[in-house]
Each structure stands twice: as structure tokens, then as C-alpha cells.
N, C-alpha and C positions, 0 to 999 in steps of 0.2 A: 228528590232524595238527596240527603246530605252525603258529602264525600266519605265520611267515616262509615255511614251505613252501607254505601256501595262497596267500600273496601272490605267490610265484614262479610257481605254477601259473596263477594268474589272469593274470599278465603274459605268460606263454607262450601261454595261450589267446588273449588279446586280440591279441597280435602275429601269431600264425599265422592266426587267423580273418580279420583285416583283409587280410593278405597273400594268402591263398587266395581270398577273395571277390573282391578286385581282379583277381588274375590270371585267375580263372575267368570273370569278367565280360568282361574284354578278349578272351580266347580265344573266348568265345561271340559277342561282337560281330563278330569276324573270320568266324565260321561263318555268321552270319545275313546278313552283307553290309551294304551301305549303304542298301538299300531300306527297311528298318524298324529301329526301335530295339529294344533288349533288352526293354523293357516291352511293346512292340507284339508282339514274337515270343511272349512268354508269354501275351498276351491271345489271339492267334491259336491258340496251343497249347490253351488252355482251351476256347475255342469249338469247336475241332476235336474235342476229346475229348468235350465235352458234346453236340455236334451243334447245339444251340440254347440260348441263355441270355439273361438280361436284364442290363442295366447294373448294377442293384442287386445281382444275384448276383455279378457280377465284383467290385464294390466290397467285398462281404463276403469273398469268397475271397482277394482280394489285400490286404485289411485297409487300404484307403485310402478317402478321401472320394469320394463319387459324382462330384464335379466333376473329380477327377483321371482317373477312368474315362471321363467324358464327353469330355475332351480327347483321350484315346487313341482312343476310338471315332470321334470326328469325323475324326481324321487317317486312320484306317484306312478309313473310309467315303470320304473324299476320294480315297484311293489305289485305290478300288474293290476293296478286299480283304475287306470285310464289307458286309452289307446289313442294313437295318432292316426289320422287318415288323411291322405292328400286329396285335394279337390281334383276331380277328373279334368276340369276345364282350365284350371290355373294351378299348376303343380307347386307354386310358391305358397299357396294357402293350405294350412294344415288344420284340420278340425279335431277337436278333442271330445271324446265321449267316455262314459263310464263303461268299464268291463262288467261282466256279471259279478266278479269278485268285488269290484269297486262299489257296485250298486248294493250288494249284500252288506258290506262293511258300513257304507253310508247309512243304510236303513237302520242297522243296529245302533250306531252312534247317534243318529237323529232321534230315534225312539227314546233313548236315554236322555238326550237334551230336552225333548218335549216333556218328559216326565219331570225333569228338574224345574223347568220354567212353570209347569202346571203347579208343582208343589209350592212355588213362590207366589204366583199370581192369585191362587185361590185363598191366600191369607189376606187379601185386600177386598174391600167392598167393590161391587161392580162399578160404581161411579168413580171410585178412587183409581182403579186400574184403567178405566176409559180416559180419565183426565190425565193420568200419567203418560199413557201411550200417545195421546194427542199432543201433550207438551213435548214429549221426546221427539215425535215426528216434526214438530215445529222447530225444535232445536236443530235437528238434522237438516231441515230446509234452510235455516239461517246459516249453518255451517257450510252448506253447499254454495251459498251466495257470497261467502267470504273468500275472495281469491288470494289476497295477500295478508299475512299477519306479520307486520313489521314491528319488531321490538324497538322501543325507544332506546337510544344510546345515551 
């Protein structure tokens, strides 16, 4: 592939990636409502799926510093959406679980998100959405394998 073609593809990718990400985030914000932020929703989603986890686990999964997760956890705890429970054998370990209120809020916001995604993917042919998801999964895998992205100076 010629350098000009590669440059054009890179520009197309960066433009559409930014546009899709912004539009999807805004639509998701509408789905989850004003009670929680986008990051808080995904934190609730992870805890819901895991059943129980630690803040260290969340920081690793979301690839952020523990201080960022602590801020999210504090807000969710203040809203009574999650609770902290100390490990009986190791008091340094604190487990996070959803409260009933947190589970209810998560279910409502997740149902809205599911309806949104369904309204989008049903506009594609089966083979298109399957190819898209497989390609997106491949991109995710490739990104996982890129440890350092050093910009040329």
C-alpha cells in the first residue's frame, strides 16, 4: 500500500473513531440518566457481572490509576449504590458489591443501553454486524498488545 493511501486511511480512521466515540458516549449518557456518570455506569456494570471485586481489580480492568477508581467508588458509596465489605481474613482487602439500590439503578440504565444498541445493530445485516464485532474484537486484541505508543519527536 502506498504511503498516501495509508495516510488517507489513518485520517479516515481517526475521524470516524472520534466521531463514533463521542456520539456513542452522548447517547449512552442519555440512556443512563443524570443519576450517574458514564464511568460510574461501567463500574456498576463490572461489579454487577463480577458479583464482587476490589478497587485494585477495577483499576486494572479499566487501566486507570487506583486514585481514579477510589474517586468513583467514593461517589457510588455516597449515593448508596455500592457497599464496601472488609475481608474477614485480611482486613486490608475491601470487597465492593452492589446495594439493592445500585442493582436497581444499574438494571434500569442497562436496559436502556441494551435498547439503544439493539436499535442500532438491527439496522445492519447479520453478516455485517458479525464482521464488525469480529473486527472490533481484533482491534481490541491488537490494542491490548501495544504496550507503548511513542510519538515521534
